[in-house]
Legacy VTK file of the C-alpha trace (Angstrom):
# vtk DataFile Version 3.0
C-alpha trace
ASCII
DATASET POLYDATA
POINTS 667 float
0.000 0.000 0.000
1.352 3.416 -0.908
1.990 5.904 1.875
0.324 9.305 1.957
3.394 11.391 1.155
3.735 9.765 -2.272
0.332 10.862 -3.540
-0.196 14.442 -2.470
0.602 15.929 -5.913
-2.334 16.746 -8.194
-0.429 15.512 -11.237
0.124 12.118 -9.601
-3.582 11.865 -8.729
-4.546 12.747 -12.301
-2.312 10.002 -13.655
-3.783 7.452 -11.304
-7.363 8.495 -12.157
-6.641 7.318 -15.720
-7.085 3.774 -14.354
-10.401 3.173 -12.632
-8.968 0.288 -10.632
-6.275 2.478 -9.093
-8.708 5.305 -8.455
-10.889 2.915 -6.520
-7.896 1.677 -4.668
-6.924 5.196 -3.609
-10.438 6.038 -2.459
-10.588 2.895 -0.370
-7.216 3.540 1.211
-7.016 4.950 4.720
-3.576 6.427 4.122
-3.764 7.894 0.590
-5.831 11.083 0.326
-7.118 12.647 -2.881
-7.213 16.114 -1.303
-3.623 17.395 -0.967
-2.298 18.426 2.422
0.490 20.951 2.994
3.018 20.485 0.246
5.987 18.334 1.194
9.187 19.780 -0.334
10.453 16.230 -0.865
7.195 14.951 -2.396
6.915 13.846 -5.983
5.424 17.052 -7.451
4.574 18.193 -10.924
7.860 20.136 -11.088
9.976 17.301 -9.782
8.313 14.866 -12.141
9.381 16.752 -15.263
12.896 17.388 -13.970
13.494 13.938 -12.600
11.928 11.926 -15.399
15.300 11.334 -17.034
16.769 10.278 -13.691
14.255 7.710 -12.523
13.612 6.358 -15.986
17.143 4.924 -15.844
16.174 2.617 -13.000
12.701 1.633 -14.243
12.769 2.597 -17.920
9.930 0.421 -19.199
7.346 1.048 -16.514
7.954 4.691 -15.707
8.283 5.859 -19.302
4.946 4.178 -19.964
3.249 6.824 -17.796
3.666 9.212 -20.712
2.226 6.851 -23.306
-1.403 6.687 -24.366
-3.979 5.578 -21.839
-4.559 2.353 -23.780
-0.914 1.418 -23.403
-0.957 2.359 -19.715
-3.998 0.249 -18.986
-2.154 -2.834 -20.184
0.091 -2.690 -17.123
-0.796 -4.579 -13.995
-1.830 -2.376 -11.061
1.064 -3.636 -8.970
3.654 -2.891 -11.654
2.450 0.657 -12.175
2.244 1.348 -8.466
5.739 -0.079 -7.893
7.105 2.035 -10.733
5.586 5.210 -9.332
6.850 4.479 -5.850
10.364 3.730 -7.133
10.494 7.036 -8.975
9.021 8.991 -6.084
11.406 7.514 -3.529
14.307 8.867 -5.555
12.950 12.378 -5.012
11.725 11.891 -1.463
14.926 10.466 0.017
17.256 13.168 1.325
20.837 12.672 0.038
23.146 11.118 2.586
25.959 13.369 3.751
29.242 12.276 2.173
32.201 11.463 4.390
35.488 13.342 4.152
37.111 10.369 2.441
34.319 10.004 -0.096
34.477 13.697 -0.972
38.235 13.473 -1.545
37.887 10.346 -3.658
35.206 11.943 -5.838
37.346 15.057 -6.224
40.304 12.931 -7.331
38.148 11.034 -9.822
36.744 14.322 -11.158
40.263 15.457 -12.058
41.544 11.969 -12.769
42.478 9.998 -15.850
40.320 7.850 -18.111
40.992 4.660 -16.138
39.591 6.116 -12.911
36.553 7.571 -14.631
35.855 4.296 -16.443
36.186 2.300 -13.205
33.796 4.645 -11.415
31.243 4.599 -14.244
31.081 0.790 -13.981
29.894 0.928 -10.370
26.207 -0.088 -10.042
23.618 2.600 -9.407
21.735 2.574 -6.139
18.100 1.764 -7.096
16.749 4.342 -4.617
19.174 7.306 -4.719
20.527 6.738 -8.226
24.072 7.328 -6.963
27.168 5.173 -7.170
28.702 4.187 -3.861
32.485 4.255 -3.456
33.882 0.793 -2.772
37.281 -0.488 -1.639
38.359 -1.190 -5.197
37.882 2.448 -6.216
39.646 3.682 -3.078
42.590 1.372 -3.829
42.753 2.529 -7.452
42.719 6.199 -6.492
45.355 5.630 -3.809
47.601 3.758 -6.237
47.239 6.505 -8.841
48.154 9.099 -6.217
51.291 7.161 -5.236
52.323 6.828 -8.887
51.745 10.547 -9.390
53.917 11.450 -6.386
56.651 9.102 -7.658
56.565 10.878 -11.016
56.721 14.237 -9.268
59.784 13.009 -7.360
61.462 12.166 -10.661
60.542 15.571 -12.076
61.932 17.305 -8.989
65.185 15.361 -9.170
65.708 16.411 -12.777
64.548 19.993 -12.194
67.156 20.398 -9.470
69.950 19.652 -11.938
70.789 23.188 -13.024
72.843 24.666 -15.854
73.595 28.403 -16.041
75.011 30.397 -18.922
76.166 33.927 -18.113
75.551 36.299 -21.017
77.509 39.539 -20.529
78.112 42.751 -22.383
81.948 42.896 -22.274
82.464 46.448 -23.529
84.363 49.077 -21.530
81.572 50.042 -19.108
81.123 46.489 -17.838
84.512 45.792 -16.248
83.184 45.713 -12.678
80.414 43.267 -13.581
82.762 40.866 -15.334
84.920 40.909 -12.224
81.832 40.498 -10.041
80.781 37.294 -11.826
84.297 35.901 -11.431
84.512 36.792 -7.746
81.019 35.632 -6.795
80.724 32.407 -8.792
81.938 30.253 -5.874
79.307 31.709 -3.556
76.659 31.335 -6.262
77.419 27.627 -6.626
77.456 27.121 -2.861
74.069 28.783 -2.435
72.544 26.789 -5.271
73.818 23.505 -3.835
72.683 24.466 -0.320
69.156 24.860 -1.689
69.183 21.184 -2.699
70.132 21.701 -6.343
73.236 20.588 -8.220
75.181 22.582 -10.824
75.443 20.434 -13.940
77.305 23.042 -15.940
78.464 26.666 -16.130
79.021 28.537 -19.392
79.964 32.080 -20.398
79.221 34.145 -23.511
80.540 37.703 -23.831
79.521 40.056 -26.651
80.708 43.454 -27.867
79.590 45.214 -31.067
80.132 44.991 -34.817
82.752 47.738 -34.726
84.929 45.410 -32.610
85.442 42.949 -35.450
83.626 40.095 -37.111
84.204 37.754 -34.192
83.336 39.990 -31.247
82.301 37.127 -28.955
84.061 35.196 -26.197
82.655 31.765 -25.413
83.212 29.122 -22.755
81.187 25.923 -23.370
79.553 24.237 -20.379
81.918 22.969 -17.727
81.462 21.587 -14.211
84.840 22.966 -13.150
84.521 26.171 -11.147
88.268 26.743 -11.498
88.039 26.566 -15.294
85.094 28.968 -15.286
86.907 31.496 -13.063
90.064 31.339 -15.155
88.127 31.993 -18.361
86.185 34.949 -16.942
89.428 36.390 -15.554
90.817 36.422 -19.114
87.911 38.500 -20.468
88.764 42.173 -20.980
86.166 44.947 -20.895
87.048 46.821 -24.069
85.482 48.109 -27.242
82.021 49.338 -28.044
81.455 52.235 -30.401
77.958 53.700 -30.540
75.343 53.342 -27.791
73.754 49.914 -28.628
75.605 46.578 -28.612
75.149 43.281 -30.442
72.778 41.846 -27.828
70.914 39.686 -30.355
74.175 38.147 -31.578
75.043 37.251 -27.984
71.616 35.654 -27.464
72.074 33.578 -30.617
75.464 32.328 -29.383
73.969 31.292 -26.027
71.026 29.482 -27.584
73.391 27.653 -29.971
75.474 26.181 -27.114
75.303 22.454 -26.470
73.147 22.451 -23.328
73.588 19.315 -21.166
70.713 16.876 -21.702
70.765 15.731 -18.075
69.859 19.219 -16.900
66.203 19.875 -16.143
66.556 23.603 -15.394
68.429 25.715 -17.951
69.061 29.374 -17.228
70.357 32.312 -19.240
71.436 35.089 -16.876
71.995 38.274 -18.884
73.901 41.337 -17.608
74.094 44.415 -19.816
73.739 48.187 -19.733
72.775 48.872 -23.373
70.051 47.533 -25.728
70.388 46.038 -29.245
70.497 48.105 -32.411
67.122 49.401 -33.592
65.876 52.962 -33.152
62.314 53.216 -31.800
62.266 49.464 -31.341
64.782 48.800 -28.568
65.561 52.415 -27.633
64.088 55.889 -28.184
66.886 57.161 -30.443
68.270 59.792 -28.098
71.747 58.310 -28.515
73.657 57.392 -31.659
72.944 54.088 -33.404
75.014 52.969 -36.405
72.253 50.537 -37.405
68.991 52.370 -36.686
66.988 49.673 -38.501
68.884 46.870 -36.816
71.962 45.109 -38.161
71.350 43.231 -41.449
72.607 40.006 -39.851
70.434 40.197 -36.743
68.367 37.072 -36.256
64.572 37.760 -36.158
63.347 37.909 -32.559
60.551 35.418 -33.127
63.094 32.844 -34.330
65.473 33.506 -31.428
62.833 33.130 -28.762
61.203 30.147 -30.423
64.579 28.366 -30.365
64.941 29.412 -26.734
61.542 27.907 -25.876
62.260 24.760 -27.895
65.375 24.179 -25.793
63.423 25.030 -22.614
65.774 27.876 -21.716
64.684 30.407 -19.097
65.754 34.008 -19.554
66.615 36.369 -16.676
67.944 39.894 -16.976
70.096 41.692 -14.409
68.950 45.318 -14.560
71.864 47.748 -14.200
70.071 50.908 -15.383
66.879 51.881 -17.223
68.435 51.848 -20.702
67.224 48.295 -21.392
63.644 48.668 -20.126
62.241 49.079 -23.642
64.266 46.054 -24.773
62.743 43.915 -22.018
59.188 44.899 -22.958
59.887 43.883 -26.590
61.493 40.617 -25.462
58.398 39.787 -23.379
56.177 39.917 -26.477
58.228 37.157 -28.124
59.085 35.235 -24.950
55.389 34.897 -24.154
55.802 35.525 -20.438
56.702 38.239 -17.968
60.408 39.034 -17.506
61.011 40.451 -14.037
64.427 42.175 -14.174
66.692 41.368 -11.231
68.079 44.446 -9.507
71.782 44.359 -10.383
72.672 48.033 -10.114
75.255 47.085 -7.490
77.852 44.492 -8.405
77.470 42.959 -4.954
73.896 41.889 -5.795
74.903 39.540 -8.635
75.058 36.504 -6.348
71.598 37.010 -4.841
70.094 37.814 -8.256
71.469 34.627 -9.819
70.456 32.373 -6.921
66.976 33.925 -6.962
66.713 33.151 -10.681
67.712 29.540 -9.982
65.078 29.168 -7.262
62.361 30.589 -9.493
63.433 28.480 -12.449
63.406 25.202 -10.542
59.912 25.993 -9.297
58.685 26.824 -12.822
60.315 23.703 -14.270
58.707 21.543 -11.598
55.233 22.940 -12.290
55.629 22.699 -16.054
56.892 19.118 -15.984
54.639 17.751 -13.236
52.244 15.144 -14.712
48.852 16.742 -15.167
45.619 15.851 -16.839
44.996 19.466 -17.816
46.979 19.299 -21.056
45.068 16.227 -22.252
41.617 17.581 -21.481
39.178 19.969 -23.034
39.868 23.500 -21.844
37.539 26.435 -21.482
37.696 28.948 -24.291
38.437 32.418 -22.999
39.809 35.854 -23.811
41.722 37.767 -21.158
40.439 41.244 -20.362
42.280 43.083 -17.586
39.757 45.922 -17.422
37.002 45.841 -14.823
33.622 45.606 -16.599
30.820 48.151 -16.575
28.610 46.485 -13.980
25.522 48.417 -15.105
25.592 46.412 -18.346
25.862 42.952 -16.762
22.949 40.833 -15.511
22.508 39.642 -11.949
22.152 35.941 -11.279
20.634 33.985 -8.419
23.149 31.797 -6.660
23.887 29.803 -3.554
27.021 30.168 -1.465
28.569 27.256 0.418
31.032 27.878 3.228
32.837 25.393 5.457
32.813 26.087 9.175
36.174 25.990 10.946
36.894 22.637 12.615
36.341 22.659 16.379
39.705 21.094 17.159
42.962 19.837 15.678
41.673 16.301 16.235
38.804 17.015 13.850
41.427 17.727 11.186
43.675 14.737 11.801
40.748 12.312 12.150
39.505 13.330 8.688
36.124 14.387 10.066
33.704 15.804 7.509
33.670 19.588 7.700
30.317 21.122 8.551
28.962 23.552 5.970
26.447 26.354 5.691
24.547 27.453 2.587
22.811 30.734 1.825
21.274 32.439 -1.179
22.718 35.462 -2.948
22.584 37.595 -6.049
25.779 38.096 -8.020
27.459 39.501 -11.102
30.464 38.057 -12.890
32.609 39.496 -15.677
32.222 37.842 -19.059
35.982 37.404 -19.550
38.695 36.515 -17.007
41.262 39.161 -16.112
44.006 36.661 -15.240
45.090 33.106 -15.940
47.073 30.788 -13.711
48.353 27.280 -14.297
45.035 25.743 -13.222
42.449 28.519 -12.813
40.972 31.570 -14.484
40.177 34.653 -12.388
37.152 36.903 -12.984
36.033 40.178 -11.450
32.748 39.759 -9.611
30.278 41.222 -7.149
28.074 39.589 -4.492
24.889 41.310 -3.280
23.443 40.782 0.207
20.049 42.182 1.108
19.668 43.706 4.586
16.802 45.221 6.569
17.115 48.364 8.609
14.048 47.282 10.570
14.085 43.536 11.385
10.283 43.516 11.598
9.897 45.032 8.136
8.891 42.735 5.285
10.623 44.744 2.577
14.406 45.131 2.229
15.711 48.645 2.694
19.390 48.374 1.788
21.950 46.237 -0.019
25.553 45.298 0.743
27.909 44.769 -2.188
31.135 42.767 -1.877
33.814 43.042 -4.564
35.151 39.546 -5.128
37.380 37.495 -7.383
35.812 34.354 -8.850
38.162 31.501 -9.729
37.217 28.763 -12.188
39.069 25.634 -13.319
40.491 25.992 -16.827
39.961 22.301 -17.569
36.375 21.291 -18.210
35.108 18.506 -15.932
35.235 15.005 -17.355
32.110 14.158 -15.351
29.729 17.110 -15.198
28.065 15.854 -12.013
31.466 15.978 -10.277
32.266 19.582 -11.133
31.295 20.710 -7.633
33.703 18.238 -6.028
36.698 19.863 -7.729
36.009 23.104 -5.902
35.224 21.494 -2.558
38.860 20.383 -2.252
40.083 23.979 -2.547
37.552 24.968 0.082
38.754 22.260 2.461
42.403 23.300 2.058
41.674 26.952 2.792
39.417 26.132 5.770
41.935 23.808 7.419
44.698 26.372 6.881
42.484 29.077 8.422
41.895 26.974 11.550
45.620 26.331 11.960
46.366 30.047 11.497
43.915 30.800 14.317
45.756 28.339 16.571
49.134 29.748 15.481
48.171 33.313 16.411
46.847 32.240 19.800
49.975 30.336 20.764
52.343 32.956 19.372
50.686 35.784 21.321
51.192 33.813 24.518
54.970 33.773 23.994
57.439 36.390 25.208
57.591 38.010 21.761
56.026 41.437 21.546
53.953 40.954 18.406
51.958 43.493 16.459
51.053 41.188 13.577
48.797 38.201 13.019
48.435 35.713 10.215
45.086 35.066 8.560
43.721 33.275 5.504
41.085 34.771 3.276
38.005 32.578 3.609
37.172 30.986 0.275
33.606 30.060 -0.627
32.005 28.006 -3.385
29.192 29.561 -5.373
26.726 27.787 -7.650
24.849 29.689 -10.334
22.760 28.904 -13.383
23.775 31.108 -16.292
21.215 32.095 -18.918
20.475 29.172 -21.214
22.523 26.633 -19.229
20.970 23.368 -18.096
23.778 22.581 -15.656
25.074 24.789 -12.840
28.352 26.661 -12.946
30.653 26.353 -9.933
33.350 28.817 -8.871
35.420 29.577 -5.797
35.583 33.175 -4.673
37.335 35.431 -2.205
37.020 39.097 -1.319
38.966 41.403 -3.613
41.512 44.014 -2.608
40.833 47.441 -4.055
42.499 50.835 -4.185
46.087 51.113 -3.032
46.361 47.529 -1.854
49.925 46.264 -1.498
51.347 43.842 -4.025
50.836 40.139 -3.387
54.101 38.512 -2.295
54.863 34.809 -2.693
56.772 33.561 0.336
56.961 29.806 -0.372
55.650 27.221 -2.816
54.678 23.577 -2.260
58.191 22.336 -2.976
61.300 24.034 -1.586
61.079 27.621 -2.808
61.508 30.251 -0.093
61.618 33.946 -0.952
65.145 35.362 -0.814
65.274 37.645 2.255
68.154 39.730 0.871
65.859 41.832 -1.256
63.455 42.576 1.622
63.395 45.335 4.185
63.110 44.630 7.915
59.301 44.348 7.817
59.440 42.073 4.781
61.924 39.723 6.439
59.765 39.600 9.566
56.707 38.577 7.529
58.718 35.960 5.657
59.943 34.474 8.948
56.380 34.455 10.256
55.143 32.620 7.143
57.752 29.830 7.225
57.372 29.471 11.014
53.644 28.955 10.443
54.357 26.078 8.034
56.648 24.498 10.647
53.960 25.027 13.316
51.274 23.218 11.289
53.455 20.116 11.099
54.259 20.261 14.805
50.745 20.823 16.146
49.280 18.012 13.994
52.018 15.576 15.092
53.372 15.271 11.574
49.982 14.693 9.963
50.187 17.669 7.586
52.123 20.772 6.612
50.603 23.953 5.155
52.780 25.593 2.491
52.612 27.537 -0.785
52.052 30.781 1.100
51.360 34.064 -0.666
49.498 37.179 0.348
49.503 40.839 1.279
50.020 42.726 4.507
47.300 45.162 5.575
47.571 47.669 8.423
44.489 48.885 10.305
43.886 52.264 11.926
45.523 51.062 15.141
48.696 50.243 13.164
48.210 46.522 13.714
49.330 44.297 10.850
47.545 41.311 9.348
49.329 39.060 6.889
46.443 37.960 4.654
47.274 34.713 2.836
45.480 32.863 0.065
45.620 29.731 -2.125
47.735 27.521 0.168
48.678 23.894 -0.436
48.709 21.148 2.190
50.973 18.106 2.259
49.360 15.252 4.177
51.366 12.181 5.133
48.544 9.754 5.956
45.355 10.460 4.017
44.438 10.958 0.398
43.072 14.499 0.609
43.835 18.142 -0.206
44.065 17.649 -3.978
46.911 17.280 -6.452
49.227 19.739 -4.727
49.471 17.305 -1.794
52.883 15.681 -2.223
52.724 13.828 1.099
56.002 12.998 2.796
57.922 14.080 -0.298
56.687 17.646 0.023
57.168 17.666 3.799
60.766 16.430 3.475
61.542 19.063 0.833
60.292 21.815 3.140
62.465 20.740 6.065
65.534 20.281 3.862
65.352 24.019 3.162
63.857 25.310 6.430
66.003 27.063 9.027
64.224 27.702 12.321
63.853 31.373 13.262
62.859 33.290 16.390
59.182 32.414 15.980
59.952 28.692 15.762
62.111 28.936 18.872
59.521 30.954 20.810
56.883 28.307 20.045
59.212 25.488 21.039
58.879 23.755 17.667
60.900 20.602 17.130
63.737 20.626 14.612
62.568 18.214 11.896
65.452 18.708 9.469
66.533 15.431 7.834
LINES 1 668
667 0 1 2 3 4 5 6 7 8 9 10 11 12 13 14 15 16 17 18 19 20 21 22 23 24 25 26 27 28 29 30 31 32 33 34 35 36 37 38 39 40 41 42 43 44 45 46 47 48 49 50 51 52 53 54 55 56 57 58 59 60 61 62 63 64 65 66 67 68 69 70 71 72 73 74 75 76 77 78 79 80 81 82 83 84 85 86 87 88 89 90 91 92 93 94 95 96 97 98 99 100 101 102 103 104 105 106 107 108 109 110 111 112 113 114 115 116 117 118 119 120 121 122 123 124 125 126 127 128 129 130 131 132 133 134 135 136 137 138 139 140 141 142 143 144 145 146 147 148 149 150 151 152 153 154 155 156 157 158 159 160 161 162 163 164 165 166 167 168 169 170 171 172 173 174 175 176 177 178 179 180 181 182 183 184 185 186 187 188 189 190 191 192 193 194 195 196 197 198 199 200 201 202 203 204 205 206 207 208 209 210 211 212 213 214 215 216 217 218 219 220 221 222 223 224 225 226 227 228 229 230 231 232 233 234 235 236 237 238 239 240 241 242 243 244 245 246 247 248 249 250 251 252 253 254 255 256 257 258 259 260 261 262 263 264 265 266 267 268 269 270 271 272 273 274 275 276 277 278 279 280 281 282 283 284 285 286 287 288 289 290 291 292 293 294 295 296 297 298 299 300 301 302 303 304 305 306 307 308 309 310 311 312 313 314 315 316 317 318 319 320 321 322 323 324 325 326 327 328 329 330 331 332 333 334 335 336 337 338 339 340 341 342 343 344 345 346 347 348 349 350 351 352 353 354 355 356 357 358 359 360 361 362 363 364 365 366 367 368 369 370 371 372 373 374 375 376 377 378 379 380 381 382 383 384 385 386 387 388 389 390 391 392 393 394 395 396 397 398 399 400 401 402 403 404 405 406 407 408 409 410 411 412 413 414 415 416 417 418 419 420 421 422 423 424 425 426 427 428 429 430 431 432 433 434 435 436 437 438 439 440 441 442 443 444 445 446 447 448 449 450 451 452 453 454 455 456 457 458 459 460 461 462 463 464 465 466 467 468 469 470 471 472 473 474 475 476 477 478 479 480 481 482 483 484 485 486 487 488 489 490 491 492 493 494 495 496 497 498 499 500 501 502 503 504 505 506 507 508 509 510 511 512 513 514 515 516 517 518 519 520 521 522 523 524 525 526 527 528 529 530 531 532 533 534 535 536 537 538 539 540 541 542 543 544 545 546 547 548 549 550 551 552 553 554 555 556 557 558 559 560 561 562 563 564 565 566 567 568 569 570 571 572 573 574 575 576 577 578 579 580 581 582 583 584 585 586 587 588 589 590 591 592 593 594 595 596 597 598 599 600 601 602 603 604 605 606 607 608 609 610 611 612 613 614 615 616 617 618 619 620 621 622 623 624 625 626 627 628 629 630 631 632 633 634 635 636 637 638 639 640 641 642 643 644 645 646 647 648 649 650 651 652 653 654 655 656 657 658 659 660 661 662 663 664 665 666
């Protein structure tokens, strides 16, 4: 006998009245009423029937689909079959979805971003006849775990190769550069020592010096790659800073010589470090023409820039420029167009800074090489089509959408984190606007300008809203399209979990640090990320994005302190406040490992420092990564023990670590 809740919809009653036998049955029933009571939100209603038809027809395709046939066809079904079919379909709507465990959420997130084997294995799982969902079994968990271990092993191989470094010094060797030539010679030993201390190995050093065409046909001095520091020093000592006629030099000829070197195959990170104080020939291209140029249209034998930089990219060479003055600024902007990426000149105005500039370039390069070579499914998947637009849109021209916002609540305790307890969430409605085009692109995500609208009431007893709060936000969306549309949400839930766990640990860090003897005027905090779901015009499936509040006005520049490998920002280029914030950031990573008894380590820290009216500082961080040694969680940036070991190989405890009594975990 059917229960009352299944038959309170007028559409359902109308369908059943098509069969006199069933109508009689309903009238005789003491539990099924023909007059509807208060509408049950989980009942099988006219709206839910049309939406869910495709869903429940998968489980009972023959019987349920027959409800939409002619009445003659329907009457051929036995009463019991039709009733069972209706109940099966209605139960799918009436049953409230079971809350997923932390493990299940992580597994689904991994599958959502996984390879074809994982997706195929998941799609073969049987559907639950009531909920229509697939339940994770031990076989899937084992497959995902194995894939994760293989991925980390591949990352380890990539890291090992990326840390084998080759450096070619490209120097202008005309008369004005004598001090810099000497500086390279004198500082090369310290450069090598710093690079090796960071965990890298120098696989080769090379030198190319260039002058200008007026200094003869062969105005280059070359030392092929060598692992001998003594040989390198002796060669550089033999270079004389002479020559140079007009203002520009043969920079492009020097670049061609460097690119043409035989770069060691075993090296994973290949660096060109360029020091010069004059641009190439080419009036109004590389310089403004204020000074003399014997080849205002460029030298006839100059290689085209697009060819030079394409060869550079083909050989996976990374270009860094030591900025001595502003004469080469225009050159760098032109180079960037062909290089396809930003070139941040290293401050090399003082000869003494050469060592720190080179070691900084090595650290950055290893990090870039690691990210570029790390196995990823992004390159083999369909990507979103987009056009970057850095300008903020005219909001008056953009529509507002209805959306829902999901936020994780902070865990109550550290034990809740280490026990892999499911994070509690809260959901609320909102109205929002989002820019049509992203303003920025990262390795994994696109970033869009956006606004969130919250309605408020001046008088709580009033029924009509009287004001509106607008938050400026940044929406972030995965570049890769989901392989399983139903799993799109899961990909963003992982980011939300990472940020929430990091926020809880930052709260604990501040509390313990303020109870030490240090006189602190700064705290560490993570921007709280949220997941929003919206239906765009014409879309049948929801769109998911993560968002955070946006900095406006004269906000300070975002600074990257660490990554999820072994990059740590070089303190030499920072002032006293900058070094203090860097020390605070790396001490926090150490603290997270200590307070969780080695369960996890929060890293990949970047953010800005804001100062309130009371002159108190807050280091606002965003987009962290978490290495977890025991559980499969926190997404693809979780490198487990490998990532943790890499952090402690580089980490040197500072005053904050000592004040907190953190254990020295260096291996």
